[in-house]
MIZABA-188072 format. One record per residue: x, y, z of N, C-alpha, C in turn. Coordinates in Angstrom, 1 decimal. Layout:
N
ATOM:X:Y:Z:X:Y:Z:X:Y:Z .
...
This chain:
229
ATOM:-45.3:-51.2:-36.5:-44.4:-51.2:-35.4:-43.1:-51.9:-35.8 .
ATOM:-43.1:-50.8:-36.9:-41.6:-51.8:-37.0:-40.2:-52.0:-36.7 .
ATOM:-39.5:-53.3:-36.9:-38.8:-53.8:-35.8:-39.4:-54.7:-34.7 .
ATOM:-40.6:-55.3:-35.0:-41.0:-55.9:-33.5:-40.0:-57.9:-34.1 .
ATOM:-40.3:-58.1:-33.3:-39.3:-60.1:-34.0:-41.2:-59.9:-33.5 .
ATOM:-41.2:-61.4:-34.2:-41.7:-62.4:-34.9:-42.8:-62.9:-33.3 .
ATOM:-43.8:-63.0:-32.9:-44.1:-63.8:-32.0:-43.6:-64.5:-31.2 .
ATOM:-42.7:-65.5:-32.0:-42.7:-66.9:-31.9:-41.9:-66.7:-30.7 .
ATOM:-40.9:-65.3:-30.1:-39.7:-65.4:-29.3:-40.3:-64.6:-28.1 .
ATOM:-41.4:-63.8:-28.3:-42.2:-62.6:-27.2:-42.8:-63.4:-26.3 .
ATOM:-42.6:-63.3:-25.1:-44.0:-63.9:-23.5:-44.7:-62.8:-24.1 .
ATOM:-45.0:-61.5:-24.8:-46.0:-60.5:-24.7:-45.8:-60.1:-26.2 .
ATOM:-46.7:-59.7:-27.3:-46.4:-58.9:-28.1:-46.8:-57.7:-27.6 .
ATOM:-46.0:-56.5:-28.2:-46.6:-55.5:-27.9:-48.0:-54.7:-28.6 .
ATOM:-49.1:-54.1:-27.8:-50.2:-53.4:-28.7:-49.7:-52.0:-28.6 .
ATOM:-49.2:-51.4:-27.7:-49.0:-49.8:-28.2:-47.9:-49.6:-28.3 .
ATOM:-47.6:-48.2:-29.1:-46.8:-47.3:-29.7:-45.4:-48.1:-28.1 .
ATOM:-45.8:-47.2:-27.5:-44.7:-46.7:-26.1:-43.9:-48.0:-25.9 .
ATOM:-44.9:-49.1:-25.5:-44.5:-50.7:-25.8:-43.8:-51.2:-26.6 .
ATOM:-43.7:-50.7:-27.8:-43.3:-50.4:-29.0:-41.6:-50.6:-29.0 .
ATOM:-42.0:-49.6:-28.7:-40.6:-49.0:-28.5:-39.3:-49.0:-27.0 .
ATOM:-40.4:-49.5:-26.7:-39.6:-50.0:-25.4:-39.2:-51.0:-25.9 .
ATOM:-39.6:-52.2:-26.0:-38.8:-53.6:-26.5:-37.9:-53.2:-27.8 .
ATOM:-38.2:-52.2:-28.9:-37.4:-52.0:-29.2:-35.8:-51.2:-28.9 .
ATOM:-35.7:-50.5:-28.0:-34.4:-50.1:-27.4:-34.5:-51.0:-26.3 .
ATOM:-34.6:-52.1:-25.7:-34.6:-52.9:-25.2:-33.6:-53.9:-26.1 .
ATOM:-33.5:-54.3:-27.5:-33.4:-55.1:-28.4:-31.8:-54.5:-29.1 .
ATOM:-32.6:-52.6:-28.7:-31.0:-52.7:-29.3:-29.9:-52.0:-28.6 .
ATOM:-30.1:-52.2:-27.1:-28.9:-52.3:-26.4:-28.5:-53.8:-25.9 .
ATOM:-29.0:-54.4:-26.3:-29.0:-55.9:-26.4:-27.6:-56.5:-27.6 .
ATOM:-28.0:-55.9:-28.6:-27.4:-56.1:-29.9:-26.1:-55.0:-29.4 .
ATOM:-25.8:-53.4:-28.9:-24.8:-52.9:-29.0:-23.5:-54.0:-27.2 .
ATOM:-24.7:-54.6:-26.8:-23.6:-55.5:-25.0:-23.3:-56.8:-25.5 .
ATOM:-24.2:-57.3:-26.6:-23.2:-58.2:-27.4:-22.4:-58.2:-28.4 .
ATOM:-21.6:-56.8:-28.5:-21.0:-56.3:-29.1:-19.3:-55.8:-28.6 .
ATOM:-19.9:-55.3:-26.9:-19.5:-55.2:-26.2:-18.7:-56.4:-25.4 .
ATOM:-19.7:-56.9:-24.7:-19.0:-57.7:-24.3:-19.0:-59.2:-24.6 .
ATOM:-19.9:-59.5:-25.7:-19.8:-61.1:-25.8:-21.7:-61.7:-25.1 .
ATOM:-21.6:-63.3:-25.3:-22.9:-63.6:-25.5:-22.9:-64.0:-24.0 .
ATOM:-21.6:-64.4:-23.5:-21.1:-65.5:-22.2:-21.6:-64.5:-21.1 .
ATOM:-21.5:-63.1:-21.0:-20.9:-62.1:-20.2:-22.7:-61.2:-20.3 .
ATOM:-22.9:-61.3:-21.2:-25.1:-60.2:-21.0:-25.3:-61.1:-20.3 .
ATOM:-26.1:-60.3:-19.8:-27.3:-60.3:-18.9:-28.5:-59.2:-19.6 .
ATOM:-29.7:-60.5:-18.6:-31.1:-59.0:-19.1:-30.8:-58.1:-17.7 .
ATOM:-30.3:-58.0:-17.2:-29.6:-56.8:-15.8:-29.2:-55.7:-16.3 .
ATOM:-28.0:-56.1:-17.0:-27.3:-55.0:-17.9:-28.2:-54.2:-18.9 .
ATOM:-28.8:-55.4:-19.3:-29.5:-54.7:-21.1:-30.4:-53.8:-19.9 .
ATOM:-31.3:-54.6:-18.9:-32.3:-52.9:-18.3:-32.2:-51.8:-18.3 .
ATOM:-30.3:-52.0:-17.4:-29.9:-50.6:-16.7:-29.5:-50.3:-17.7 .
ATOM:-29.0:-50.2:-19.2:-28.2:-49.8:-20.1:-29.5:-49.0:-20.9 .
ATOM:-30.8:-49.6:-21.0:-32.1:-49.4:-21.5:-32.6:-48.3:-20.9 .
ATOM:-32.1:-48.1:-19.4:-32.5:-47.4:-18.6:-34.8:-47.4:-18.7 .
ATOM:-34.8:-49.1:-18.4:-35.9:-49.7:-18.2:-35.7:-50.6:-17.0 .
ATOM:-36.7:-51.1:-16.4:-36.9:-51.8:-15.2:-36.6:-52.8:-15.5 .
ATOM:-36.1:-53.9:-14.7:-36.5:-55.1:-15.3:-36.8:-56.2:-14.8 .
ATOM:-38.0:-55.2:-15.3:-39.2:-56.6:-15.1:-40.0:-56.1:-16.4 .
ATOM:-39.4:-55.2:-16.8:-39.5:-55.0:-19.0:-39.3:-55.5:-18.8 .
ATOM:-37.7:-55.9:-19.4:-36.9:-57.2:-20.2:-37.9:-58.6:-19.2 .
ATOM:-38.5:-59.3:-18.1:-39.1:-60.2:-18.3:-40.4:-60.4:-18.8 .
ATOM:-40.8:-59.0:-19.1:-42.3:-58.8:-19.4:-42.1:-59.4:-21.4 .
ATOM:-40.7:-59.7:-21.8:-41.5:-59.8:-23.2:-40.2:-61.4:-23.1 .
ATOM:-39.0:-61.5:-21.8:-38.3:-62.4:-22.0:-38.1:-63.3:-21.0 .
ATOM:-38.3:-63.9:-21.1:-37.8:-65.4:-19.8:-36.4:-65.4:-19.2 .
ATOM:-35.5:-65.2:-20.8:-34.3:-65.1:-20.3:-33.5:-64.8:-21.4 .
ATOM:-31.9:-64.5:-20.7:-31.4:-64.1:-22.4:-31.0:-64.9:-23.7 .
ATOM:-31.4:-65.6:-23.7:-31.6:-66.4:-24.6:-32.4:-66.3:-25.7 .
ATOM:-33.9:-65.8:-24.5:-34.7:-65.6:-25.5:-34.8:-64.3:-26.5 .
ATOM:-33.9:-63.4:-25.6:-34.4:-62.1:-25.7:-33.4:-62.2:-27.3 .
ATOM:-31.7:-62.7:-27.0:-30.6:-62.4:-28.4:-32.0:-63.7:-29.9 .
ATOM:-32.5:-64.2:-29.3:-33.3:-65.3:-30.1:-34.1:-64.2:-31.0 .
ATOM:-34.7:-62.8:-29.8:-35.6:-62.2:-30.7:-34.5:-61.3:-31.7 .
ATOM:-33.8:-60.7:-30.8:-32.8:-60.0:-32.0:-33.2:-61.1:-33.2 .
ATOM:-32.4:-61.9:-33.0:-31.9:-62.7:-34.4:-33.3:-62.5:-35.5 .
ATOM:-34.2:-63.4:-34.9:-35.7:-62.7:-35.6:-35.5:-61.0:-36.5 .
ATOM:-36.0:-60.7:-35.5:-34.9:-59.2:-36.2:-34.7:-58.9:-37.0 .
ATOM:-33.4:-59.3:-36.7:-31.9:-59.3:-38.2:-33.3:-59.6:-39.5 .
ATOM:-33.9:-60.8:-39.0:-34.2:-61.7:-40.0:-35.1:-60.7:-41.1 .
ATOM:-35.8:-60.0:-40.2:-37.0:-59.2:-40.2:-36.9:-58.0:-41.7 .
ATOM:-35.5:-57.5:-40.5:-35.1:-56.6:-41.3:-34.0:-56.6:-42.3 .
ATOM:-33.2:-58.1:-42.9:-32.8:-58.9:-43.8:-33.3:-58.6:-45.6 .
ATOM:-34.7:-59.4:-44.6:-35.8:-59.0:-45.8:-36.3:-57.9:-46.2 .
ATOM:-37.0:-56.6:-45.3:-37.1:-55.4:-45.5:-35.8:-54.4:-47.1 .
ATOM:-34.5:-55.2:-46.0:-33.2:-54.1:-47.5:-33.3:-55.0:-48.5 .
ATOM:-33.6:-56.2:-48.5:-33.4:-57.0:-50.3:-34.6:-56.8:-50.8 .
ATOM:-36.1:-56.9:-49.9:-36.6:-56.2:-50.2:-36.9:-55.3:-51.2 .
ATOM:-36.8:-54.2:-50.6:-36.7:-52.8:-50.8:-35.2:-52.1:-52.1 .
ATOM:-34.1:-53.3:-52.3:-33.4:-53.4:-52.9:-33.6:-53.7:-54.9 .
ATOM:-34.8:-54.3:-54.5:-35.0:-55.1:-55.6:-36.5:-54.0:-56.5 .
ATOM:-36.7:-53.5:-55.1:-37.9:-52.5:-55.9:-37.0:-51.5:-56.4 .
ATOM:-35.7:-51.3:-55.5:-35.2:-49.9:-56.5:-34.2:-50.8:-57.7 .
ATOM:-34.3:-51.6:-58.1:-33.9:-51.7:-58.9:-34.6:-52.0:-59.9 .
ATOM:-36.1:-52.1:-59.9:-37.5:-52.7:-61.1:-37.7:-51.3:-61.2 .
ATOM:-37.6:-50.6:-60.5:-37.6:-49.3:-61.3:-39.0:-48.8:-61.1 .
ATOM:-39.7:-47.4:-61.9:-41.1:-47.0:-61.3:-42.1:-47.9:-62.1 .
ATOM:-42.0:-48.4:-62.7:-42.8:-49.1:-63.5:-43.2:-50.4:-62.7 .
ATOM:-42.8:-50.5:-61.7:-42.5:-51.9:-60.6:-44.0:-51.5:-60.0 .
ATOM:-43.9:-50.4:-59.7:-45.3:-49.6:-58.6:-46.5:-50.5:-58.9 .
ATOM:-47.2:-50.3:-57.4:-48.5:-51.8:-57.7:-49.3:-50.7:-58.2 .
ATOM:-50.2:-51.3:-59.6:-50.9:-50.8:-60.4:-52.4:-50.6:-59.9 .
ATOM:-52.8:-49.5:-59.5:-54.5:-49.1:-59.2:-55.5:-50.6:-59.4 .
ATOM:-56.8:-50.8:-58.8:-57.4:-52.0:-58.8:-57.9:-52.4:-60.5 .
ATOM:-58.1:-53.5:-61.2:-58.5:-52.9:-62.1:-57.7:-52.4:-63.4 .
ATOM:-56.3:-51.8:-63.0:-55.4:-51.8:-64.1:-53.8:-52.6:-64.3 .
ATOM:-54.0:-52.7:-65.3:-52.9:-53.4:-66.3:-50.9:-52.9:-65.4 .
ATOM:-50.4:-54.0:-65.1:-49.0:-53.4:-64.2:-48.5:-52.7:-65.3 .
ATOM:-48.1:-51.1:-64.9:-47.1:-50.4:-66.0:-48.5:-49.3:-66.2 .
ATOM:-49.7:-49.7:-66.9:-49.9:-49.1:-67.8:-50.6:-46.8:-67.2 .
ATOM:-50.9:-47.4:-65.6:-50.4:-45.7:-65.6:-49.5:-45.2:-65.8 .
ATOM:-48.5:-45.9:-66.3:-46.9:-44.9:-66.8:-46.3:-44.7:-68.1 .
ATOM:-47.5:-45.7:-68.7:-47.2:-46.1:-69.8:-46.3:-47.2:-70.5 .
ATOM:-45.2:-47.5:-69.1:-44.6:-48.3:-69.2:-44.9:-49.2:-69.2 .
ATOM:-44.4:-50.2:-70.9:-44.6:-52.0:-69.6:-44.0:-52.6:-68.5 .
ATOM:-45.2:-53.6:-67.9:-44.5:-53.6:-66.4:-43.6:-55.0:-66.5 .
ATOM:-43.3:-55.6:-65.6:-41.6:-55.7:-65.6:-42.2:-57.8:-66.3 .
ATOM:-41.1:-57.7:-66.6:-41.0:-59.8:-68.0:-41.4:-60.0:-66.6 .
ATOM:-42.0:-61.7:-66.8:-42.7:-63.1:-66.1:-41.2:-63.1:-64.9 .
ATOM:-40.5:-63.3:-65.4:-39.2:-64.1:-65.0:-38.2:-62.3:-65.0 .
ATOM:-37.8:-62.0:-64.3:-36.7:-60.8:-63.6:-35.5:-62.1:-63.2 .
ATOM:-34.2:-60.8:-63.8:-33.0:-61.5:-64.0:-33.1:-61.8:-62.2 .
ATOM:-32.6:-63.4:-62.1:-32.0:-63.8:-61.3:-31.2:-63.6:-60.8 .
ATOM:-30.0:-62.8:-61.2:-28.6:-62.2:-61.1:-28.6:-61.6:-59.9 .
ATOM:-29.9:-60.7:-60.5:-29.6:-58.7:-59.7:-30.6:-59.5:-57.7 .
ATOM:-30.9:-60.4:-58.1:-31.7:-61.2:-56.7:-30.7:-61.5:-56.0 .
ATOM:-29.5:-62.5:-56.7:-28.9:-63.0:-56.0:-27.8:-61.6:-55.6 .
ATOM:-27.4:-61.3:-56.0:-26.9:-60.8:-55.7:-27.0:-59.0:-54.0 .
ATOM:-28.6:-58.8:-54.0:-29.4:-58.6:-53.9:-29.1:-59.1:-52.6 .
ATOM:-29.6:-60.7:-52.7:-29.4:-61.2:-51.2:-27.9:-61.0:-50.4 .
ATOM:-27.1:-61.5:-51.2:-26.2:-61.3:-51.1:-25.7:-60.3:-50.1 .
ATOM:-25.5:-59.1:-50.7:-24.5:-57.7:-50.5:-25.0:-57.8:-49.1 .
ATOM:-27.1:-57.7:-49.5:-27.1:-57.1:-48.2:-26.7:-57.8:-46.6 .
ATOM:-27.0:-59.3:-47.1:-26.2:-60.2:-46.1:-24.6:-59.1:-46.0 .
ATOM:-23.6:-59.0:-47.1:-22.4:-59.2:-46.3:-22.6:-57.5:-45.3 .
ATOM:-23.6:-56.6:-46.0:-23.7:-55.2:-45.1:-23.9:-55.8:-44.3 .
ATOM:-25.2:-56.2:-43.5:-25.5:-56.6:-42.0:-24.3:-56.8:-41.4 .
ATOM:-23.7:-58.5:-41.9:-22.7:-58.2:-41.1:-21.6:-57.4:-40.7 .
ATOM:-20.8:-57.0:-41.7:-20.2:-55.1:-41.0:-20.6:-54.2:-40.1 .
ATOM:-22.2:-53.8:-40.5:-22.6:-52.8:-40.2:-23.6:-53.2:-38.7 .
ATOM:-24.4:-53.8:-38.9:-25.6:-53.9:-37.8:-25.0:-54.8:-36.6 .
ATOM:-25.6:-54.1:-35.6:-24.5:-54.1:-34.0:-24.9:-55.8:-33.7 .
ATOM:-24.1:-56.3:-32.9:-24.9:-57.4:-32.6:-24.8:-58.9:-33.9 .
ATOM:-25.0:-58.3:-35.3:-25.0:-59.3:-35.8:-24.2:-60.0:-36.0 .
ATOM:-23.0:-60.2:-36.5:-21.6:-61.0:-36.2:-21.7:-62.4:-35.2 .
ATOM:-22.3:-62.2:-33.9:-22.6:-63.2:-33.7:-23.7:-63.6:-33.4 .
ATOM:-24.9:-63.0:-33.6:-26.0:-64.3:-33.6:-26.8:-64.1:-34.4 .
ATOM:-26.5:-63.0:-35.9:-26.7:-63.5:-37.7:-28.3:-63.5:-37.2 .
ATOM:-29.5:-65.0:-37.6:-30.1:-65.2:-37.7:-30.4:-66.0:-37.0 .
ATOM:-30.0:-66.8:-36.2:-30.2:-67.2:-34.7:-29.5:-68.7:-34.9 .
ATOM:-28.3:-68.6:-36.5:-27.8:-70.4:-36.4:-26.4:-70.3:-35.4 .
ATOM:-26.5:-68.9:-34.4:-25.2:-69.4:-33.8:-25.6:-68.9:-32.6 .
ATOM:-26.5:-69.4:-32.0:-27.2:-69.2:-30.5:-26.7:-70.7:-29.9 .
ATOM:-26.2:-70.6:-28.6:-25.4:-70.2:-28.3:-24.4:-69.5:-29.3 .
ATOM:-23.3:-68.6:-29.2:-22.9:-67.7:-29.9:-21.7:-69.4:-29.8 .
ATOM:-21.2:-69.5:-31.2:-20.6:-70.8:-31.4:-20.9:-71.9:-31.6 .
ATOM:-22.3:-72.1:-31.8:-23.4:-73.5:-32.0:-24.1:-73.1:-33.5 .
ATOM:-23.9:-74.2:-33.9:-24.5:-74.3:-35.5:-25.8:-75.0:-35.4 .
ATOM:-26.8:-74.2:-36.0:-28.0:-75.1:-36.1:-28.5:-74.9:-37.8 .
ATOM:-29.6:-75.5:-38.0:-30.0:-75.5:-39.3:-31.4:-74.9:-39.0 .
ATOM:-31.5:-74.7:-38.8:-33.6:-74.3:-38.5:-33.2:-72.7:-39.1 .
ATOM:-32.1:-72.2:-38.5:-32.3:-70.5:-38.6:-33.0:-70.8:-40.9 .
ATOM:-31.6:-71.6:-40.3:-31.1:-71.2:-42.3:-32.7:-71.8:-43.3 .
ATOM:-33.2:-72.6:-42.1:-34.9:-73.2:-43.2:-35.7:-71.5:-43.3 .
ATOM:-35.8:-70.7:-42.7:-36.4:-69.7:-41.7:-36.4:-68.5:-43.2 .
ATOM:-35.0:-68.6:-43.4:-34.4:-67.4:-44.5:-34.6:-67.9:-46.4 .
ATOM:-34.8:-69.7:-45.9:-34.8:-69.8:-47.4:-36.3:-70.0:-47.6 .
ATOM:-37.0:-70.4:-46.5:-38.2:-69.7:-46.5:-38.9:-68.5:-46.8 .
ATOM:-37.9:-67.5:-46.2:-38.4:-66.1:-46.3:-38.3:-65.8:-47.9 .
ATOM:-37.1:-65.9:-48.3:-36.5:-65.7:-49.7:-37.4:-66.4:-50.7 .
ATOM:-37.9:-67.5:-50.9:-39.1:-68.3:-51.5:-40.0:-67.3:-51.7 .
ATOM:-40.5:-66.9:-50.5:-42.2:-66.1:-50.8:-41.5:-65.0:-51.0 .
ATOM:-40.0:-64.1:-50.6:-40.6:-62.6:-51.5:-39.5:-62.9:-52.6 .
ATOM:-38.6:-63.7:-53.3:-38.5:-63.4:-54.3:-39.1:-64.2:-55.6 .
ATOM:-40.3:-65.1:-55.6:-41.3:-65.9:-56.6:-41.6:-64.9:-57.6 .
ATOM:-42.4:-64.4:-56.6:-42.7:-63.3:-57.8:-41.7:-62.6:-58.6 .
ATOM:-40.8:-62.3:-57.6:-40.0:-61.4:-58.6:-39.9:-62.7:-59.8 .
ATOM:-38.9:-64.0:-59.5:-38.6:-63.9:-61.1:-39.4:-65.6:-61.3 .
ATOM:-41.2:-64.6:-61.4:-41.8:-65.4:-62.5:-42.1:-66.9:-61.9 .
ATOM:-41.4:-67.8:-60.6:-42.0:-69.0:-60.6:-42.7:-69.2:-59.6 .
ATOM:-42.9:-69.8:-59.3:-44.0:-70.4:-58.5:-43.2:-71.2:-57.3 .
ATOM:-43.7:-70.4:-56.1:-43.4:-71.2:-54.3:-43.8:-72.0:-53.8 .
ATOM:-43.0:-73.7:-54.5:-43.3:-75.1:-54.3:-41.6:-75.5:-53.9 .
ATOM:-41.9:-76.6:-54.0:-41.2:-77.9:-52.6:-40.2:-77.1:-53.8 .
ATOM:-39.4:-77.1:-54.3:-38.2:-76.9:-55.3:-37.8:-75.9:-56.0 .
ATOM:-38.7:-74.5:-55.6:-37.5:-73.7:-55.6:-37.1:-73.9:-54.0 .
ATOM:-37.9:-73.7:-53.4:-37.2:-73.6:-51.9:-35.9:-74.2:-51.7 .
ATOM:-36.1:-75.8:-52.1:-35.0:-76.6:-51.5:-34.4:-76.1:-52.3 .
ATOM:-34.3:-74.8:-53.8:-32.8:-74.7:-54.4:-32.4:-73.7:-53.6 .
ATOM:-33.3:-72.2:-52.8:-32.7:-71.7:-51.6:-31.8:-71.8:-51.2 .
ATOM:-32.6:-73.4:-50.0:-31.9:-73.6:-48.9:-30.6:-73.9:-49.7 .
ATOM:-30.4:-74.6:-50.8:-28.7:-74.7:-51.1:-28.5:-73.8:-50.5 .
ATOM:-28.8:-72.9:-51.9:-27.8:-71.6:-52.0:-28.0:-70.8:-49.9 .
ATOM:-28.9:-70.7:-49.8:-28.7:-70.2:-48.5:-27.7:-71.3:-47.3 .
ATOM:-27.7:-72.5:-47.3:-26.2:-73.4:-46.8:-24.9:-72.8:-47.3 .
ATOM:-25.2:-72.8:-48.3:-23.7:-72.3:-49.6:-23.0:-70.9:-49.1 .
ATOM:-23.8:-70.4:-49.3:-23.6:-68.9:-49.2:-23.2:-68.5:-47.4 .
ATOM:-24.3:-69.6:-46.4:-24.0:-69.1:-45.0:-22.7:-69.5:-44.9 .
ATOM:-22.1:-71.0:-45.0:-20.6:-70.9:-45.2:-19.4:-70.9:-45.5 .
ATOM:-19.8:-70.6:-46.6:-18.0:-69.8:-47.1:-18.5:-68.6:-47.0 .
ATOM:-19.6:-67.3:-46.5:-19.6:-66.6:-46.0:-19.1:-66.3:-44.5 .
ATOM:-19.0:-67.2:-43.8:-18.7:-67.7:-42.6:-16.8:-68.0:-42.2 .
ATOM:-16.6:-68.7:-43.4:-15.2:-68.7:-43.9:-14.8:-67.1:-44.2 .
ATOM:-14.8:-66.3:-44.9:-14.2:-65.2:-45.4:-14.8:-63.8:-44.2 .
ATOM:-15.2:-64.2:-43.4:-14.9:-63.4:-41.4:-14.0:-64.2:-40.8 .
ATOM:-14.1:-65.4:-40.9:-12.8:-65.9:-40.4:-11.2:-65.7:-40.7 .
ATOM:-11.3:-65.4:-42.1:-10.2:-65.2:-42.2:-9.8:-63.4:-42.9 .
ATOM:-11.0:-62.3:-42.5:-10.6:-61.3:-42.8:-11.7:-60.6:-41.4 .
ATOM:-12.2:-60.0:-40.8:-12.8:-59.0:-40.0:-14.5:-58.9:-40.7 .
ATOM:-13.5:-57.7:-42.3:-14.5:-57.2:-42.9:-15.6:-58.2:-43.9 .
ATOM:-14.8:-59.3:-44.1:-14.9:-60.5:-45.1:-13.8:-60.3:-46.0 .
ATOM:-13.6:-61.3:-45.9:-12.3:-61.4:-47.2:-12.8:-60.9:-48.9 .
ATOM:-12.4:-60.5:-49.6:-13.3:-59.9:-50.6:-12.7:-60.9:-51.7 .
ATOM:-11.8:-61.7:-51.9:-11.7:-62.5:-52.4:-12.8:-63.9:-52.5 .
ATOM:-12.6:-64.5:-51.1:-13.8:-65.1:-50.5:-15.2:-65.0:-51.5 .
ATOM:-15.3:-64.0:-50.6:-17.0:-63.7:-51.1:-16.8:-63.5:-52.6 .
ATOM:-16.6:-63.1:-53.3:-15.9:-63.2:-54.4:-16.2:-65.0:-55.5 .
ATOM:-15.7:-65.2:-54.7:-15.3:-66.7:-55.4:-17.0:-67.8:-54.7 .
ATOM:-17.4:-67.3:-53.3:-18.4:-67.3:-52.9:-20.0:-66.4:-54.0 .
ATOM:-20.1:-65.6:-54.6:-20.7:-65.2:-55.1:-20.6:-65.7:-57.0 .
ATOM:-19.6:-66.4:-57.4:-19.4:-67.3:-58.3:-20.3:-68.2:-58.7 .
ATOM:-19.7:-69.0:-57.4:-20.1:-70.6:-56.8:-21.5:-70.4:-56.8 .
ATOM:-22.5:-69.3:-56.2:-23.5:-69.4:-56.3:-24.6:-68.9:-57.8 .
ATOM:-23.4:-68.4:-58.9:-23.8:-68.2:-60.0:-24.0:-68.9:-60.8 .
ATOM:-23.1:-70.5:-60.4:-23.3:-71.3:-61.3:-24.3:-72.2:-61.0 .
ATOM:-24.6:-72.4:-60.0:-25.4:-73.2:-59.1:-26.8:-73.1:-60.1 .
ATOM:-27.4:-71.6:-59.2:-28.2:-70.7:-59.9:-28.7:-70.6:-61.2 .
ATOM:-27.4:-70.4:-62.3:-27.2:-70.1:-63.7:-27.8:-71.8:-64.0 .
ATOM:-27.9:-73.1:-63.5:-27.9:-74.0:-63.6:-29.7:-74.1:-63.7 .
ATOM:-29.5:-74.0:-62.6:-31.1:-74.0:-61.7:-32.3:-73.0:-62.2 .
ATOM:-32.3:-72.4:-62.5:-32.8:-71.4:-63.2:-32.8:-71.1:-64.3 .
ATOM:-31.5:-71.1:-65.5:-32.3:-70.7:-66.6:-32.8:-71.1:-67.7 .
């Protein structure tokens, strides 16, 4: 059931395809309405009406609009993680495919497996570029992000900790590093830094000021190079 947010934000987790599809439709409409009317004017009734579902279907999953938007933020994080992971798999090439049981990496194709520590710069570019792409194109994302702006305009630290946890889990193997507290702290510092500067870039330019984005990339490279090289 791709696109179903983490259970922590739901009253009830869908177990059937039809229910999961209804939840996805509700969140899609929620994202569209956020772009159209903003958080303050958003209502569960408007979402139900646009989605073509009974209002009870919305309340089956969410107690209020805050919970619904939080679920959208959770879904954003799930989709972001998927996008970064897919980009890294493409960058690694066919030799990164999972080997058969008992088979060494690359054995099936005769190509050596990936090195123990892949280039962290490739990973950093994927993390930053996919975040920028979602900021520019994903409905509702510019308002709620991964949840650190709910209610809109507020700033909370917890979502960035969740992002750092996900990146530690996702990238530790790619980098050949243990997913320990030291690596998590490195990613948390990078996430907090990138979050602040990307928000600045999008305040200056609705599509993200290119010069500020490149300054952000350079700053991250300098910090991560000192820690990861």
